[in-house]
C-alpha positions in Angstrom: -112.4 16.4 165.2 -108.7 15.7 165.4 -108.9 11.9 165.3 -106.6 10.6 162.6 -105.3 14.1 161.7 -101.6 14.3 161.1 -100.3 17.2 163.2 -96.7 18.3 162.7 -95.7 20.2 165.8 -92.8 22.7 165.5 -91.3 23.9 168.7 -88.9 26.9 169.0 -86.6 28.1 171.7 -88.9 29.9 174.1 -89.5 29.4 177.8 -93.1 28.6 176.7 -91.7 25.4 175.2 -92.4 23.7 178.6 -96.1 23.9 177.7 -95.6 21.7 174.6 -95.4 18.5 176.7 -99.0 19.1 177.8 -99.9 20.3 174.3 -98.5 17.1 172.8 -100.4 14.9 175.3 -103.7 16.7 174.6 -103.2 16.3 170.8 -102.6 12.5 171.2 -105.5 12.2 173.6 -107.7 13.8 170.8 -106.6 11.0 168.5 -104.2 13.1 166.4 -101.1 11.6 165.0 -98.3 13.8 166.2 -94.7 14.2 165.0 -92.4 16.8 166.5 -89.7 18.9 165.0 -87.7 21.3 167.2 -84.9 23.8 166.7 -81.5 22.8 168.1 -81.8 25.5 170.8 -85.2 24.2 172.0 -83.3 21.4 173.7 -82.3 24.0 176.3 -86.0 24.3 177.3 -87.6 20.9 176.8 -86.0 17.5 176.2 -86.5 15.5 173.0 -87.1 12.4 175.3 -90.1 14.0 176.9 -91.8 15.0 173.6 -90.8 11.7 172.0 -92.4 9.7 174.8 -95.6 11.8 174.7 -95.9 11.9 170.9 -94.9 8.2 170.4 -92.6 9.3 167.6 -88.9 10.3 167.5 -88.3 14.1 167.9 -86.2 15.5 165.1 -83.9 18.5 165.1 -81.0 17.6 162.8 -80.9 17.1 159.0 -79.1 13.8 159.4 -77.5 11.5 162.0 -73.7 12.1 161.9 -72.8 8.6 162.9 -74.9 6.8 160.3 -75.7 9.5 157.7 -79.4 8.7 158.1 -81.4 11.6 156.6 -84.4 13.3 158.1 -86.3 14.3 155.0 -87.9 17.7 155.4 -89.9 17.1 152.3 -91.3 13.8 153.6 -92.3 15.5 156.9 -93.9 18.4 155.1 -95.9 16.1 152.8 -97.0 13.9 155.7 -98.7 16.7 157.7 -102.4 17.7 157.5 -101.5 20.8 159.5 -98.3 22.3 160.8 -98.5 23.9 164.2 -95.6 26.0 165.4 -96.0 26.6 169.1 -94.3 28.4 170.7 -93.0 30.6 167.9 -90.1 32.8 168.9 -89.3 36.2 167.5 -86.1 34.8 166.0 -87.7 31.9 164.1 -90.7 34.1 163.1 -88.3 36.6 161.4 -86.6 33.7 159.5 -89.9 32.4 158.3 -90.8 35.8 156.9 -87.4 36.2 155.2 -87.3 32.6 153.9 -84.1 31.8 155.9 -83.5 28.1 156.2 -80.8 27.3 158.7 -82.4 24.4 160.6 -84.6 21.4 160.0 -87.8 23.0 161.3 -87.4 25.9 158.9 -86.7 23.5 156.0 -89.9 21.7 156.9 -91.9 24.9 157.1 -90.7 26.2 153.7 -91.7 22.8 152.2 -95.1 22.7 153.8 -98.2 22.8 151.6 -100.6 22.2 154.4 -102.2 24.9 156.6 -99.8 26.5 159.0 -100.9 27.7 162.5 -98.6 29.7 164.7 -98.7 30.7 168.4 -96.1 33.4 169.2 -94.5 33.7 172.6 -92.1 36.2 173.9 -91.6 38.9 176.5 -93.8 42.0 176.6 -91.5 44.6 175.0 -90.4 42.1 172.3 -94.0 41.4 171.4 -94.8 45.1 171.2 -92.0 45.9 168.8 -93.2 47.2 165.5 -91.1 44.8 163.5 -92.5 41.8 165.4 -96.0 42.9 164.8 -95.2 43.5 161.1 -93.8 39.9 160.9 -97.0 38.5 162.5 -99.1 40.4 159.9 -96.8 39.2 157.1 -97.3 35.6 158.1 -101.0 36.1 158.2 -101.0 37.7 154.8 -99.3 34.5 153.6 -102.4 32.6 154.7 -101.2 31.3 158.1 -103.5 31.2 161.0 -102.5 33.2 164.1 -103.3 32.1 167.6 -102.7 35.4 169.3 -100.5 35.7 172.4 -102.4 36.4 175.5 -101.9 38.9 178.4 -100.7 37.5 181.7 -97.7 36.9 183.9 -94.5 36.4 181.8 -91.3 34.6 182.7 -89.5 37.9 183.1 -91.8 38.8 186.0 -93.6 41.4 183.9 -97.3 41.2 183.1 -98.7 41.9 179.7 -99.2 40.6 176.2 -96.8 37.9 174.9 -97.8 34.8 176.8 -98.4 31.8 174.6 -102.1 30.7 174.5 -102.8 27.8 176.8 -102.6 24.3 175.2 -106.3 23.6 175.7 -107.2 26.7 173.6 -104.6 25.8 171.0 -106.2 22.3 170.6 -109.6 24.0 170.4 -108.4 26.1 167.5 -107.2 23.1 165.6 -110.4 21.2 166.4 -112.4 24.1 165.0 -110.3 24.8 162.0 -112.6 23.0 159.6 -115.6 24.9 161.0 -113.6 28.2 160.9 -112.6 27.6 157.2 -116.3 27.6 156.2 -117.7 30.1 158.7 -118.4 32.7 156.0 -118.3 30.3 153.0 -120.6 31.6 150.3 -120.6 35.1 151.8 -119.2 38.1 149.9 -117.6 40.9 152.0 -116.6 44.4 151.0 -113.9 45.9 153.3 -112.5 49.4 153.1 -109.2 50.3 154.7 -106.6 53.0 155.1 -106.8 56.8 154.4 -107.7 58.9 151.4 -105.7 61.7 149.9 -107.3 64.9 148.7 -105.0 66.9 146.3 -104.1 70.5 147.1 -101.7 70.6 144.2 -99.5 67.9 142.5 -97.2 67.6 145.6 -99.5 68.3 148.6 -102.6 66.7 149.9 -105.1 66.5 152.8 -105.1 63.2 154.6 -105.0 61.5 158.0 -102.8 59.1 160.0 -104.7 55.9 159.1 -102.3 53.0 158.4 -104.9 50.5 157.1 -103.8 47.8 159.6 -107.3 47.3 161.1 -108.9 46.8 157.7 -106.2 44.6 156.4 -106.4 42.4 159.6 -110.2 42.1 159.0 -109.7 41.1 155.3 -107.0 38.6 156.3 -109.2 36.9 158.9 -112.1 36.8 156.5 -110.0 34.8 154.0 -109.2 32.2 156.6 -113.0 31.9 157.3 -113.8 31.1 153.8 -115.3 34.5 152.7 -115.0 36.0 149.2 -113.4 39.4 150.0 -113.1 42.6 148.1 -110.7 45.0 149.7 -110.7 48.7 148.7 -107.8 50.6 150.3 -106.1 53.9 150.2 -102.3 54.5 150.1 -100.8 52.2 152.7 -97.5 50.4 153.3 -99.1 47.0 153.5 -99.4 43.9 151.3 -102.9 42.8 150.6 -103.7 39.4 152.1 -103.4 36.4 149.8 -106.8 35.5 148.4 -108.5 38.9 148.4 -109.5 41.0 145.4 -107.7 44.2 146.2 -108.3 47.7 144.7 -106.0 50.7 145.4 -107.5 54.2 145.4 -106.3 57.7 146.3 -109.2 60.1 146.8 -112.6 59.9 148.6 -114.3 60.1 145.2 -112.3 57.1 144.0 -113.1 55.3 147.3 -116.8 56.0 146.6 -116.7 54.8 143.0 -114.8 51.6 143.9 -117.0 50.7 147.0 -120.3 51.5 145.2 -119.2 49.3 142.3 -119.2 46.2 144.6 -121.7 47.3 147.3 -124.9 45.8 145.8 -123.4 42.4 145.3 -121.9 42.1 148.9 -123.6 40.4 151.8 -121.5 42.2 154.5 -119.8 45.6 154.2 -117.2 46.6 156.7 -116.2 50.3 156.2 -113.0 50.7 158.3 -111.4 53.3 156.0 -110.7 56.8 157.3 -112.2 58.8 154.4 -111.5 62.5 154.3 -114.7 64.6 155.0 -113.6 67.5 152.8 -111.5 68.1 149.7 -110.1 71.3 148.1 -112.6 72.9 145.7 -110.0 73.9 143.1 -106.8 71.9 143.4 -103.9 73.5 141.5 -102.5 71.8 138.5 -99.1 73.2 139.4 -97.2 73.4 142.7 -98.4 76.4 144.7 -95.5 78.7 145.3 -94.9 80.3 148.8 -95.9 83.9 148.6 -98.2 85.5 151.2 -97.9 84.9 154.9 -101.3 83.3 154.8 -103.2 81.1 152.4 -106.8 80.1 152.3 -107.9 76.8 150.8 -111.6 76.5 150.1 -113.0 73.0 150.9 -116.0 71.1 149.7 -117.7 68.3 151.6 -117.1 64.8 150.2 -119.8 62.3 149.7 -120.8 60.4 152.8 -120.2 56.8 151.5 -121.5 55.1 154.6 -124.7 57.1 154.8 -125.4 56.5 151.1 -124.8 52.8 151.6 -127.2 52.8 154.6 -129.9 54.4 152.4 -129.4 51.8 149.6 -129.0 48.8 151.9 -131.2 45.9 150.9 -132.8 43.3 153.1 -130.1 40.7 154.1 -127.2 43.1 153.8 -125.2 43.9 157.0 -123.4 47.2 157.2 -120.6 48.0 159.6 -119.2 51.4 160.2 -116.2 52.7 162.2 -116.1 55.9 164.2 -113.1 57.5 165.8 -114.1 60.1 168.4 -112.3 62.4 170.8 -115.3 63.6 172.9 -118.8 62.4 173.7 -117.6 59.2 172.1 -120.4 56.8 172.6 -123.2 59.4 172.1 -121.6 60.5 168.8 -121.2 56.9 167.7 -124.8 56.0 168.5 -126.0 59.1 166.6 -124.0 58.0 163.5 -125.3 54.4 163.8 -128.9 55.7 163.7 -128.4 58.4 161.1 -126.6 56.2 158.6 -128.8 53.1 159.1 -125.9 50.9 160.2 -126.3 47.4 161.7 -123.1 47.7 163.8 -120.8 50.5 164.8 -117.2 50.0 165.9 -116.1 52.9 168.2 -112.4 53.8 168.4 -111.0 56.2 171.0 -107.8 58.3 170.8 -107.9 58.6 174.6 -106.6 55.0 175.1 -102.9 54.6 174.8 -102.0 52.0 172.1 -105.4 52.4 170.3 -106.3 54.2 167.0 -104.1 55.2 164.1 -100.8 53.5 163.3 -100.7 51.2 166.3 -100.6 47.4 166.1 -103.1 47.2 168.9 -106.6 48.6 169.3 -109.4 49.1 171.9 -112.9 49.3 170.5 -116.6 49.2 171.6 -119.2 47.4 169.5 -122.5 49.1 169.4 -125.4 47.2 167.8 -128.5 48.4 166.1 -130.4 46.9 169.1 -128.7 49.4 171.4 -126.5 46.8 173.1 -122.8 47.6 173.4 -119.7 45.5 174.2 -116.3 46.9 175.1 -113.3 45.0 173.7 -110.1 45.6 175.8 -106.8 46.6 174.3 -105.5 43.8 172.1 -103.8 43.2 168.8 -105.7 44.4 165.8 -105.8 40.8 164.6 -107.6 39.8 167.8 -110.0 42.8 167.4 -110.7 41.6 163.9 -111.5 38.1 165.1 -113.8 39.6 167.8 -115.5 41.7 165.2 -116.1 38.9 162.8 -117.4 36.7 165.6 -119.8 39.5 166.4 -120.9 39.8 162.7 -121.4 36.0 162.6 -124.1 36.3 165.2 -126.3 38.3 162.9 -125.5 36.9 159.4 
């Protein structure tokens, strides 16, 4: 319930700002106490008078009133709020939040906030797709902020695609359910694996794959916001572990095995999204191998199948999730692995879908359950896929 909740609404300069009038009205109707802070440029999209009338409070955008010197205290505003909602959040303000830039009142309030922060991005399709924007979204999430993902639909530019701010009704629903969300997995211990492994050929060369770890990190981050106790075991990635997880960095498949098996027995749910190498060199050289012959043969030995061993050791009450990336006979191969490894849920990735799989900020997957039922998830951000996956897991745990 939002009755009596103090909601500090931050509005940035996006065409989606027109939706904030309706959003403000809905929040007040829910019984929330609403104060609004906007960036100076937001006035080009929605008037302070409109939001002031609907929120029943003055709308603030300057540090002080020039004619009187009256100060709008960013500290007081930040301490007042139970939750800070920034909707819409533009690419510009998002980048400033990540970098700690403070050149307007809204950013000063944000940097002073100790309450939960919720953000709803809104921008055009190509802007939203940019790697740097997706990295900034992920960074804000790693800081413990709750993302309300942009949706696909008709955009102001006339294009159609991802970047449309979530509708006000759904944003209010997220705020209403925040307390339930924060305890969704309270008391549950999760083990999440992420990223690639590296199998040494010599001191400077290795066998690996293109996994970025983004999917596993998104899962770990969402779990923290849902109250879970999270152990994250990850290979070499260029990502910062989410705040609140117990993170363990490994290199090889053997190290992944040791780290995961160390925590396996004490975890309620295990989500193995890492791309573990199937083979490793039998005799890695202690020195750099010099280029000599036109051909070179490397003898490989099969690595331990971590997921299969977990399936064999799984106790009653444990829930085991595997990931499979296939290039042919995709669903048949995924179902075979599900059965052979005694999994409860398989997440099938396909390299045939543009924008899915390794290194992308988006993914398209199919959930296949132990009961044989499957559900296809359309192409969406990896954060959104993580939310869908955890909602699926919650049905069974």
